[in-house]
Backbone of each chain as ProteinMPNN parsed JSONL, in Angstrom:
{"seq_chain_A": "XXXXXXXXXXXXXXXXXXXXXXXXXXXXXXXXXXXXXXXXXXXXXXXXXXXXXXXXXXXXXXXXXXXXXXXXXXXXXXXXXXXXXXXXXXXXXXXXXXXXXXXXXXXXXXXXXXXXXXXXXXXXXXXXXX", "coords_chain_A": {"N_chain_A": [[277.442, 91.012, -47.73], [277.209, 93.602, -46.877], [278.585, 95.036, -48.778], [276.978, 95.125, -50.929], [274.389, 96.652, -52.901], [274.574, 99.352, -52.055], [273.561, 101.94, -52.555], [270.858, 101.501, -52.522], [270.512, 100.849, -49.838], [271.22, 103.284, -48.743], [269.143, 104.873, -49.667], [267.006, 103.621, -48.35], [267.702, 104.119, -45.691], [267.371, 106.839, -45.722], [264.6, 107.24, -46.13], [263.48, 106.343, -43.826], [263.184, 108.023, -41.492], [261.268, 110.209, -42.197], [259.112, 108.581, -42.87], [258.446, 107.222, -40.507], [257.905, 109.46, -39.001], [255.621, 110.364, -40.131], [253.359, 109.511, -38.82], [253.318, 111.214, -36.627], [252.921, 113.576, -37.983], [250.368, 113.227, -39.12], [248.839, 112.975, -36.789], [249.326, 115.507, -35.718], [248.153, 117.187, -37.674], [245.518, 116.4, -37.373], [244.892, 117.177, -34.759], [245.462, 119.926, -34.835], [243.969, 121.018, -36.915], [241.547, 119.837, -36.851], [240.75, 117.966, -38.795], [238.738, 118.59, -41.318], [239.303, 119.137, -43.683], [240.264, 118.152, -47.048], [241.627, 115.087, -46.869], [242.952, 113.378, -48.684], [244.173, 115.099, -50.394], [245.762, 116.67, -48.765], [247.538, 114.844, -47.603], [249.066, 113.907, -49.621], [251.582, 115.195, -50.254], [253.236, 115.019, -47.797], [253.239, 112.228, -47.523], [253.922, 110.947, -49.938], [255.792, 112.476, -51.462], [257.741, 113.675, -49.716], [259.099, 111.522, -48.147], [260.298, 110.072, -50.269], [261.95, 112.002, -51.44], [263.689, 112.439, -49.313], [264.955, 109.945, -49.265], [266.24, 109.866, -51.787], [267.819, 112.107, -51.484], [269.516, 111.357, -49.429], [270.793, 109.269, -50.67], [272.215, 110.73, -52.58], [273.901, 112.105, -50.866], [275.433, 109.975, -49.846], [276.682, 109.246, -52.156], [278.244, 111.471, -53.004], [279.143, 113.093, -50.809], [279.751, 115.846, -50.266], [279.602, 117.705, -48.285], [278.955, 118.062, -44.707], [276.618, 115.733, -43.223], [274.547, 116.953, -41.863], [274.49, 119.601, -42.865], [273.966, 119.002, -45.507], [271.389, 117.92, -45.296], [270.077, 120.184, -44.35], [269.8, 121.75, -46.543], [267.83, 120.63, -48.047], [265.098, 121.557, -47.469], [265.028, 123.839, -49.074], [264.348, 122.906, -51.524], [262.102, 121.384, -50.929], [260.147, 123.018, -49.639], [259.266, 125.063, -51.537], [258.315, 123.218, -53.449], [256.346, 121.867, -52.004], [254.623, 123.98, -51.479], [253.845, 124.632, -54.105], [252.543, 122.275, -54.88], [250.516, 122.251, -53.002], [249.082, 124.482, -53.769], [248.282, 123.65, -56.32], [246.661, 121.494, -55.685], [244.803, 122.699, -54.232], [244.979, 122.887, -51.431], [243.926, 123.953, -48.295], [244.98, 126.626, -46.062], [247.758, 126.682, -46.684], [249.915, 129.019, -47.451], [251.8, 131.405, -49.444], [253.203, 133.164, -47.829], [253.207, 131.756, -45.402], [254.698, 129.52, -46.143], [257.153, 130.731, -46.696], [257.779, 131.719, -44.185], [258.144, 129.415, -42.775], [260.386, 128.297, -43.838], [263.129, 128.962, -42.822], [263.108, 127.853, -40.179], [262.45, 125.287, -40.818], [264.771, 124.485, -42.116], [266.498, 124.457, -39.96], [265.36, 122.441, -38.362], [265.611, 120.299, -40.115], [268.394, 120.187, -40.35], [269.144, 119.282, -37.8], [267.701, 116.872, -37.677], [268.83, 115.397, -39.755], [271.49, 115.324, -38.998], [271.46, 113.81, -36.661], [269.414, 111.76, -36.716], [269.113, 110.636, -39.4], [271.798, 110.163, -39.855], [272.24, 108.258, -37.887], [270.677, 106.09, -38.848], [271.998, 105.641, -41.227], [274.381, 104.714, -40.211], [273.513, 102.36, -39.009], [272.696, 100.885, -41.247], [275.036, 100.631, -42.538], [276.069, 102.533, -44.321], [277.243, 104.827, -43.579]], "CA_chain_A": [[276.164, 91.674, -47.931], [277.39, 95.031, -46.645], [279.145, 95.692, -49.954], [275.985, 95.109, -52.0], [273.238, 97.551, -52.891], [274.906, 100.462, -51.162], [272.669, 103.081, -52.768], [269.533, 101.1, -52.054], [270.519, 100.988, -48.381], [271.218, 104.724, -48.45], [267.761, 105.318, -49.914], [266.167, 103.098, -47.267], [268.027, 104.86, -44.471], [266.822, 108.186, -45.865], [263.134, 107.322, -46.031], [263.017, 105.824, -42.536], [262.759, 109.073, -40.551], [259.971, 110.82, -42.525], [258.04, 107.574, -42.879], [258.018, 107.035, -39.115], [257.396, 110.738, -38.503], [254.315, 110.628, -40.742], [252.35, 109.302, -37.781], [253.273, 112.471, -35.868], [252.339, 114.588, -38.878], [248.918, 112.98, -39.219], [248.261, 113.335, -35.487], [249.389, 116.968, -35.605], [247.108, 117.749, -38.524], [244.204, 116.088, -36.806], [244.681, 117.998, -33.568], [245.531, 121.355, -35.134], [242.986, 121.493, -37.89], [240.304, 119.059, -36.699], [240.689, 117.852, -40.237], [237.574, 118.426, -42.164], [239.892, 119.394, -44.994], [240.399, 116.919, -47.848], [242.816, 114.336, -46.461], [243.684, 112.79, -49.801], [245.005, 116.139, -51.009], [246.743, 117.122, -47.771], [248.517, 113.822, -47.252], [249.855, 113.563, -50.815], [252.965, 115.661, -50.185], [254.028, 114.387, -46.715], [253.292, 110.767, -47.594], [254.517, 110.436, -51.17], [256.933, 113.238, -51.974], [258.79, 113.925, -48.723], [259.992, 110.383, -47.879], [261.1, 109.725, -51.442], [263.022, 112.982, -51.596], [264.689, 112.147, -48.268], [265.724, 108.786, -49.707], [267.121, 110.255, -52.891], [268.786, 113.089, -50.958], [270.517, 110.591, -48.681], [271.571, 108.557, -51.685], [273.159, 111.698, -53.145], [274.942, 112.366, -49.854], [276.332, 108.818, -49.794], [277.423, 109.194, -53.414], [279.217, 112.545, -53.198], [279.683, 113.566, -49.522], [280.398, 117.138, -50.521], [279.618, 118.454, -47.024], [278.485, 117.212, -43.608], [275.25, 115.249, -43.478], [273.626, 117.955, -41.323], [274.375, 120.689, -43.838], [273.311, 118.433, -46.699], [269.965, 117.842, -44.989], [269.519, 121.53, -44.155], [269.524, 122.345, -47.864], [266.651, 119.992, -48.642], [263.883, 122.392, -47.468], [265.041, 124.803, -50.177], [263.597, 122.257, -52.607], [260.822, 120.839, -50.464], [259.142, 124.031, -49.293], [258.597, 125.543, -52.766], [257.566, 122.114, -54.079], [255.155, 121.646, -51.195], [253.706, 125.101, -51.718], [253.303, 124.508, -55.463], [251.577, 121.171, -54.898], [249.355, 122.669, -52.204], [248.279, 125.377, -54.623], [247.694, 122.865, -57.407], [245.615, 120.62, -55.147], [243.892, 123.56, -53.467], [245.029, 122.58, -50.001], [243.736, 125.187, -47.546], [245.943, 127.102, -45.056], [249.166, 126.742, -47.104], [250.069, 130.258, -48.21], [253.191, 131.728, -49.783], [253.805, 133.747, -46.618], [253.434, 130.67, -44.438], [255.807, 128.699, -46.624], [258.391, 131.5, -46.521], [258.051, 131.803, -42.75], [258.52, 128.097, -42.268], [261.632, 127.836, -44.463], [264.33, 128.947, -41.962], [263.001, 126.891, -39.08], [262.496, 123.971, -41.455], [266.182, 124.159, -42.352], [267.079, 124.118, -38.647], [264.838, 121.115, -37.979], [266.222, 119.309, -41.011], [269.81, 120.059, -39.986], [269.24, 118.423, -36.61], [267.177, 115.532, -37.999], [269.802, 114.67, -40.59], [272.745, 115.122, -38.267], [271.338, 112.79, -35.626], [268.555, 110.616, -37.036], [269.508, 109.988, -40.654], [273.163, 109.656, -39.652], [272.122, 107.022, -37.099], [270.21, 105.0, -39.709], [273.099, 105.348, -42.149], [275.322, 103.886, -39.44], [272.902, 101.027, -38.819], [272.651, 100.182, -42.526], [276.387, 100.481, -43.074], [276.415, 103.464, -45.408], [277.69, 106.09, -42.959]], "C_chain_A": [[276.328, 93.175, -47.833], [277.877, 95.779, -47.894], [278.091, 95.847, -51.049], [274.917, 96.181, -51.808], [273.44, 98.74, -51.962], [273.907, 101.618, -51.303], [271.233, 102.755, -52.371], [269.447, 101.249, -50.534], [270.526, 102.457, -47.979], [269.818, 105.3, -48.625], [266.85, 104.885, -48.764], [266.446, 103.822, -45.956], [267.403, 106.252, -44.52], [265.317, 108.252, -45.661], [262.625, 106.923, -44.651], [262.445, 106.927, -41.642], [261.418, 109.697, -40.953], [258.83, 109.83, -42.542], [257.525, 107.345, -41.463], [257.356, 108.308, -38.585], [256.017, 111.058, -39.07], [253.185, 110.446, -39.734], [252.181, 110.574, -36.937], [252.586, 113.55, -36.694], [250.82, 114.437, -38.931], [248.227, 113.355, -37.908], [248.226, 114.847, -35.316], [248.312, 117.644, -36.43], [245.737, 117.577, -37.885], [243.91, 116.996, -35.615], [244.599, 119.484, -33.91], [244.366, 121.84, -35.983], [241.651, 120.768, -37.803], [239.845, 118.582, -38.067], [239.315, 117.528, -40.806], [238.037, 118.638, -43.594], [240.1, 118.079, -45.733], [241.717, 116.201, -47.572], [243.638, 113.867, -47.649], [244.554, 113.825, -50.498], [246.095, 116.604, -50.053], [247.885, 116.117, -47.629], [249.448, 113.483, -48.411], [251.332, 113.942, -50.652], [253.759, 114.999, -49.052], [254.194, 112.883, -46.888], [254.068, 110.282, -48.815], [255.802, 111.154, -51.551], [258.067, 113.31, -50.955], [259.67, 112.695, -48.466], [260.868, 110.019, -49.068], [262.23, 110.718, -51.67], [264.104, 112.797, -50.53], [265.582, 110.986, -48.705], [266.714, 109.143, -50.798], [268.199, 111.217, -52.4], [269.899, 112.376, -50.169], [271.404, 109.796, -49.623], [272.625, 109.5, -52.288], [274.269, 112.017, -52.156], [275.947, 111.218, -49.816], [277.172, 108.724, -51.067], [278.54, 110.235, -53.449], [279.86, 113.051, -51.909], [280.421, 114.904, -49.674], [280.44, 118.021, -49.275], [279.143, 117.517, -45.914], [277.037, 116.819, -43.869], [274.22, 116.245, -42.942], [273.401, 119.096, -42.305], [273.669, 120.212, -45.106], [271.797, 118.373, -46.476], [269.318, 119.208, -44.87], [269.163, 122.191, -45.48], [268.222, 121.811, -48.46], [265.368, 120.84, -48.581], [263.857, 123.449, -48.57], [264.351, 124.226, -51.415], [262.185, 121.897, -52.167], [259.76, 121.91, -50.254], [258.492, 124.622, -50.543], [257.77, 124.449, -53.447], [256.267, 121.852, -53.325], [254.124, 122.739, -51.404], [253.047, 124.978, -53.091], [252.239, 123.4, -55.519], [250.318, 121.535, -54.116], [248.453, 123.596, -53.013], [247.561, 124.585, -55.707], [246.525, 122.016, -56.906], [244.604, 121.379, -54.292], [243.797, 123.135, -52.001], [244.854, 123.892, -49.239], [244.906, 125.439, -46.599], [247.418, 126.959, -45.415], [249.296, 127.962, -47.995], [251.545, 130.471, -48.52], [253.898, 132.297, -48.563], [254.125, 132.681, -45.578], [254.611, 129.812, -44.836], [257.14, 129.422, -46.415], [258.776, 131.585, -45.052], [258.636, 130.501, -42.221], [259.901, 127.65, -42.788], [262.839, 127.843, -43.514], [264.257, 127.919, -40.832], [262.975, 125.459, -39.625], [263.934, 123.545, -41.71], [266.875, 123.766, -41.049], [266.655, 122.713, -38.235], [265.488, 120.033, -38.834], [267.698, 119.099, -40.672], [269.97, 119.08, -38.823], [268.786, 116.997, -36.926], [268.185, 114.732, -38.816], [271.074, 114.378, -39.815], [272.632, 113.957, -37.29], [270.537, 111.568, -36.075], [268.998, 109.891, -38.311], [270.925, 109.425, -40.533], [273.139, 108.353, -38.863], [271.697, 105.856, -38.009], [271.262, 104.659, -40.776], [274.126, 104.437, -41.486], [274.791, 102.457, -39.324], [272.961, 100.226, -40.115], [274.008, 100.139, -43.235], [276.719, 101.37, -44.238], [276.911, 104.792, -44.865], [279.027, 106.515, -43.523]], "O_chain_A": [[275.703, 93.936, -48.571], [277.629, 96.974, -48.058], [278.285, 96.614, -51.992], [274.593, 96.56, -50.682], [272.556, 99.081, -51.176], [273.464, 102.197, -50.311], [270.486, 103.631, -51.936], [268.438, 101.717, -50.006], [269.907, 102.832, -46.983], [269.369, 106.118, -47.821], [266.037, 105.665, -48.269], [265.521, 104.107, -45.195], [266.963, 106.781, -43.499], [264.81, 109.213, -45.082], [261.455, 107.144, -44.339], [261.35, 106.783, -41.098], [260.501, 109.721, -40.133], [257.691, 110.197, -42.256], [256.316, 107.28, -41.239], [256.385, 108.253, -37.829], [255.32, 111.929, -38.549], [252.175, 111.148, -39.791], [251.067, 110.959, -36.582], [251.783, 114.331, -36.184], [250.086, 115.416, -38.801], [247.164, 113.975, -37.913], [247.241, 115.407, -34.836], [247.638, 118.559, -35.958], [244.917, 118.494, -37.867], [242.803, 117.519, -35.484], [243.778, 120.214, -33.354], [243.849, 122.939, -35.785], [240.734, 121.043, -38.577], [238.69, 118.773, -38.448], [238.825, 116.399, -40.778], [237.321, 118.378, -44.561], [240.112, 117.013, -45.118], [242.784, 116.651, -47.989], [244.867, 113.943, -47.634], [245.556, 113.478, -51.122], [247.215, 116.897, -50.472], [249.053, 116.497, -47.546], [250.488, 112.852, -48.218], [252.22, 113.121, -50.883], [254.842, 114.469, -49.299], [255.194, 112.32, -46.442], [254.8, 109.297, -48.725], [256.788, 110.517, -51.92], [259.22, 113.038, -51.287], [260.892, 112.809, -48.559], [262.043, 109.693, -48.9], [263.337, 110.331, -52.046], [265.291, 112.974, -50.806], [266.802, 111.029, -48.541], [267.884, 108.766, -50.738], [269.347, 111.153, -52.84], [271.068, 112.754, -50.243], [272.608, 109.666, -49.405], [273.778, 109.114, -52.481], [275.427, 112.18, -52.539], [277.156, 111.444, -49.76], [278.271, 108.171, -51.039], [279.657, 109.931, -53.87], [281.038, 113.409, -51.927], [281.57, 115.048, -49.254], [281.218, 118.973, -49.211], [278.951, 116.323, -46.144], [276.324, 117.476, -44.629], [273.134, 116.369, -43.508], [272.266, 119.506, -42.548], [272.872, 120.941, -45.696], [271.02, 118.732, -47.361], [268.157, 119.387, -45.239], [268.32, 123.087, -45.527], [267.591, 122.474, -49.283], [264.61, 120.848, -49.55], [262.783, 123.906, -48.961], [263.835, 124.969, -52.25], [261.214, 122.071, -52.905], [258.606, 121.732, -50.644], [257.264, 124.678, -50.609], [256.677, 124.704, -53.954], [255.218, 121.64, -53.933], [252.924, 122.479, -51.493], [251.843, 125.192, -53.23], [251.18, 123.568, -56.124], [249.204, 121.182, -54.505], [247.227, 123.506, -52.95], [246.383, 124.815, -55.982], [245.528, 121.839, -57.607], [243.686, 120.798, -53.713], [242.716, 123.037, -51.42], [245.57, 124.855, -49.514], [245.726, 124.551, -46.369], [248.266, 127.1, -44.535], [248.854, 127.956, -49.144], [252.42, 129.82, -47.949], [255.049, 131.959, -48.29], [255.186, 132.705, -44.953], [255.423, 129.42, -43.999], [258.129, 128.812, -46.01], [259.957, 131.53, -44.71], [259.5, 130.491, -41.345], [260.505, 126.73, -42.235], [263.52, 126.824, -43.404], [265.224, 127.206, -40.564], [263.431, 124.53, -38.958], [264.277, 122.375, -41.539], [267.72, 122.872, -41.025], [267.479, 121.9, -37.815], [265.868, 118.977, -38.329], [268.193, 117.973, -40.702], [270.808, 118.18, -38.854], [269.413, 116.03, -36.493], [268.369, 113.536, -38.592], [271.665, 113.308, -39.959], [273.587, 113.203, -37.107], [270.961, 110.44, -35.827], [269.229, 108.682, -38.298], [271.217, 108.344, -41.044], [273.925, 107.445, -39.135], [272.28, 104.773, -37.951], [271.387, 103.501, -41.174], [274.664, 103.521, -42.106], [275.522, 101.485, -39.515], [273.243, 99.028, -40.094], [274.117, 99.676, -44.371], [277.56, 101.019, -45.066], [276.994, 105.775, -45.602], [279.565, 107.549, -43.126]]}, "seq_chain_B": "XXXXXXXXXXXXXXXXXXXXXXXXXXXXXXXXXXXXXXXXXXXXXXXXXXXXXXXXXXXXXXXXXX", "coords_chain_B": {"N_chain_B": [[283.591, 61.615, -51.917], [285.148, 60.216, -49.166], [284.673, 59.913, -45.569], [287.16, 59.792, -44.274], [288.883, 60.896, -46.17], [287.858, 63.445, -46.28], [288.405, 64.329, -43.697], [291.164, 64.345, -43.785], [291.584, 66.264, -45.682], [290.663, 68.51, -44.429], [292.253, 69.506, -41.925], [292.257, 69.426, -38.289], [291.59, 72.456, -36.546], [293.859, 74.186, -34.61], [294.183, 75.725, -31.366], [291.882, 77.704, -30.903], [291.106, 79.668, -29.225], [290.495, 83.106, -28.314], [293.071, 85.549, -28.321], [292.943, 87.864, -26.948], [290.742, 90.043, -25.064], [287.909, 91.136, -26.674], [285.847, 92.797, -26.034], [286.307, 95.323, -24.572], [287.454, 96.827, -26.657], [285.318, 96.928, -28.411], [283.485, 98.446, -26.917], [284.93, 100.821, -26.763], [284.973, 101.576, -29.424], [282.275, 101.991, -29.94], [281.875, 104.178, -28.295], [283.473, 106.059, -29.525], [282.077, 106.51, -31.866], [279.75, 107.693, -31.1], [277.69, 110.46, -31.479], [277.863, 113.564, -30.079], [275.71, 116.148, -29.032], [276.441, 119.492, -29.933], [277.038, 122.802, -28.528], [275.978, 124.542, -30.35], [274.05, 123.027, -31.659], [272.215, 122.617, -29.585], [271.476, 125.264, -29.218], [270.278, 125.831, -31.703], [268.13, 124.042, -31.63], [266.757, 125.191, -29.503], [266.112, 127.701, -30.582], [264.379, 126.87, -32.604], [262.294, 125.808, -31.058], [261.412, 128.1, -29.689], [260.59, 129.597, -31.864], [258.428, 128.051, -32.764], [256.769, 128.386, -30.601], [256.214, 131.083, -30.766], [255.036, 131.351, -33.253], [252.574, 129.614, -33.457], [250.601, 129.051, -35.287], [251.882, 128.36, -37.55], [252.737, 125.814, -37.298], [251.305, 123.736, -38.465], [251.852, 124.181, -41.169], [254.582, 123.707, -41.143], [254.617, 120.988, -40.4], [253.435, 119.949, -42.652], [255.492, 120.232, -44.479], [257.328, 118.46, -43.592]], "CA_chain_B": [[284.687, 61.769, -50.945], [284.816, 59.508, -47.936], [284.88, 60.678, -44.339], [288.603, 59.896, -43.996], [289.468, 61.873, -47.098], [287.397, 64.772, -45.865], [289.151, 64.703, -42.489], [292.552, 64.651, -44.174], [291.585, 67.533, -46.432], [290.399, 69.609, -43.481], [292.873, 69.157, -40.648], [291.667, 70.157, -37.163], [292.147, 73.787, -36.263], [294.384, 74.243, -33.243], [294.138, 76.957, -30.588], [290.851, 78.618, -31.41], [290.793, 80.668, -28.207], [290.936, 84.464, -28.603], [294.272, 85.919, -27.584], [292.666, 89.041, -26.116], [289.325, 90.335, -24.862], [287.49, 92.1, -27.694], [284.744, 93.638, -25.564], [286.705, 96.724, -24.348], [287.64, 97.506, -27.948], [283.97, 97.167, -28.932], [282.927, 99.583, -26.178], [285.674, 102.022, -27.154], [284.534, 101.94, -30.774], [280.927, 102.564, -29.808], [282.007, 105.499, -27.683], [284.05, 106.965, -30.529], [281.097, 106.816, -32.913], [278.589, 108.41, -30.579], [277.711, 111.888, -31.791], [277.349, 114.345, -28.952], [275.228, 117.461, -29.477], [277.281, 120.634, -29.601], [276.264, 123.927, -27.995], [275.254, 125.132, -31.481], [272.851, 122.202, -31.895], [271.244, 122.961, -28.537], [270.977, 126.614, -29.503], [269.364, 125.737, -32.846], [266.896, 123.398, -31.155], [266.066, 126.194, -28.699], [265.536, 128.697, -31.51], [263.228, 126.238, -33.27], [261.204, 125.706, -30.087], [260.889, 129.459, -29.481], [259.885, 129.963, -33.091], [257.143, 127.349, -32.781], [255.929, 128.981, -29.56], [255.803, 132.422, -31.221], [254.158, 131.201, -34.431], [251.927, 128.282, -33.394], [249.75, 128.814, -36.466], [252.719, 127.844, -38.639], [253.125, 124.425, -37.023], [250.676, 122.902, -39.484], [252.615, 124.342, -42.422], [255.856, 123.006, -40.942], [254.357, 119.546, -40.465], [253.158, 119.621, -44.051], [256.761, 120.174, -45.211], [258.165, 117.378, -43.068]], "C_chain_B": [[284.274, 61.102, -49.635], [285.103, 60.387, -46.725], [286.347, 60.864, -44.027], [289.26, 60.938, -44.886], [289.102, 63.299, -46.698], [288.18, 65.25, -44.638], [290.59, 65.062, -42.831], [292.635, 65.996, -44.886], [291.375, 68.722, -45.509], [290.987, 69.252, -42.125], [292.264, 69.961, -39.512], [292.376, 71.483, -36.916], [292.62, 73.811, -34.822], [294.173, 75.611, -32.638], [293.139, 77.992, -31.124], [290.474, 79.684, -30.388], [291.29, 82.043, -28.646], [292.149, 84.802, -27.739], [294.044, 87.14, -26.703], [291.157, 89.238, -26.031], [288.899, 91.428, -25.848], [286.451, 93.1, -27.18], [285.169, 95.08, -25.264], [286.899, 97.492, -25.648], [286.296, 97.848, -28.579], [283.343, 98.382, -28.25], [283.612, 100.889, -26.585], [285.202, 102.503, -28.519], [283.142, 102.569, -30.737], [280.994, 103.984, -29.281], [282.538, 106.52, -28.692], [282.999, 107.418, -31.529], [279.933, 107.648, -32.409], [278.723, 109.91, -30.855], [277.107, 112.646, -30.62], [276.884, 115.707, -29.463], [276.174, 118.573, -29.035], [276.397, 121.744, -29.037], [275.435, 124.578, -29.117], [273.966, 124.349, -31.761], [271.779, 122.493, -30.849], [270.626, 124.328, -28.797], [269.964, 126.586, -30.653], [268.037, 125.091, -32.445], [266.077, 124.381, -30.324], [265.387, 127.244, -29.56], [264.29, 128.123, -32.183], [262.034, 126.152, -32.321], [260.557, 127.067, -29.832], [260.054, 129.891, -30.679], [258.505, 129.321, -33.131], [256.19, 127.919, -31.732], [255.388, 130.34, -30.01], [254.81, 132.32, -32.387], [253.455, 129.841, -34.409], [251.077, 127.983, -34.624], [250.553, 128.236, -37.637], [253.116, 126.385, -38.431], [252.544, 123.486, -38.074], [251.421, 122.968, -40.805], [253.944, 123.61, -42.321], [255.666, 121.492, -41.042], [254.114, 119.1, -41.898], [254.456, 119.448, -44.843], [257.642, 119.032, -44.734], [257.69, 116.061, -43.608]], "O_chain_B": [[283.212, 61.379, -49.077], [285.695, 61.46, -46.842], [286.762, 61.932, -43.577], [290.073, 61.747, -44.438], [289.916, 64.22, -46.767], [288.567, 66.415, -44.548], [291.167, 65.974, -42.238], [293.592, 66.754, -44.729], [291.861, 69.819, -45.783], [290.273, 68.743, -41.262], [291.795, 71.076, -39.74], [293.593, 71.601, -37.06], [291.857, 73.489, -33.911], [293.998, 76.579, -33.378], [293.516, 79.006, -31.712], [289.61, 80.518, -30.658], [292.349, 82.163, -29.262], [292.239, 84.393, -26.582], [294.847, 87.426, -25.815], [290.397, 88.675, -26.819], [289.468, 92.52, -25.85], [286.204, 94.127, -27.813], [284.457, 96.001, -25.665], [286.551, 98.669, -25.736], [286.135, 98.9, -29.198], [282.747, 99.236, -28.906], [282.963, 101.924, -26.731], [285.051, 103.705, -28.741], [282.876, 103.556, -31.423], [280.281, 104.874, -29.743], [282.118, 107.677, -28.713], [283.017, 108.56, -31.987], [279.206, 108.245, -33.203], [279.726, 110.537, -30.512], [275.97, 112.391, -30.223], [277.588, 116.35, -30.242], [276.646, 118.585, -27.898], [275.17, 121.646, -29.06], [274.343, 125.094, -28.877], [272.926, 124.935, -32.06], [270.596, 122.603, -31.169], [269.424, 124.53, -28.624], [268.921, 127.237, -30.584], [266.965, 125.531, -32.861], [264.85, 124.409, -30.421], [264.245, 127.631, -29.312], [263.275, 128.806, -32.315], [260.897, 126.392, -32.726], [259.334, 127.187, -29.767], [258.974, 130.465, -30.54], [257.525, 129.972, -33.492], [254.975, 127.943, -31.927], [254.259, 130.708, -29.685], [253.868, 133.106, -32.486], [253.723, 129.0, -35.267], [250.853, 126.823, -34.969], [249.987, 127.697, -38.587], [253.759, 125.788, -39.293], [253.211, 122.552, -38.519], [251.603, 121.956, -41.481], [254.387, 122.972, -43.276], [256.455, 120.801, -41.687], [254.532, 118.016, -42.305], [254.526, 118.629, -45.759], [258.608, 118.673, -45.409], [258.262, 115.019, -43.287]]}, "name": "protein", "num_of_chains": 2, "seq": "XXXXXXXXXXXXXXXXXXXXXXXXXXXXXXXXXXXXXXXXXXXXXXXXXXXXXXXXXXXXXXXXXXXXXXXXXXXXXXXXXXXXXXXXXXXXXXXXXXXXXXXXXXXXXXXXXXXXXXXXXXXXXXXXXXXXXXXXXXXXXXXXXXXXXXXXXXXXXXXXXXXXXXXXXXXXXXXXXXXXXXXXXXXXXXXXXXXX"}
């Protein structure tokens, strides 16, 4: 079984962390913004785009392994942050500004580096694609 | 195939006991695979925490990107 569907398992290992973390995200939004803002527009990016990109990004890491998994994960915000900002603008999500997105990029890369090095690597190990 | 034929085709396996204890090797392997945080990882986590303390208004934006 371990030899089968390697890339599917890599994808599944990748989406696990952001999917579980979504509960934290929703709680954080609720506490920080007392969300009166439109939920269906806010949640689109963290719920639909982020986990899928994590899955595909992990699949790419398992396919090529061009660098360490931490460094590979740290690069992902370079795609996610502009994409998130663009979608927020398109959906008219409040409180997401260009300045805020730029400010969040470096610390996002740090958080992603640690999350991929420890969490995604752990799930890759569990699913046999490490 | 009768029972006798089946027994003849599959002779009993002798000495099925393990020749050594596998548990220490299992523990050693687990220990080898455990990733220990380096000083750089602790430093990065500290920087991230300080950053969040200095810019609490950006936490929502960060959560949105995660």
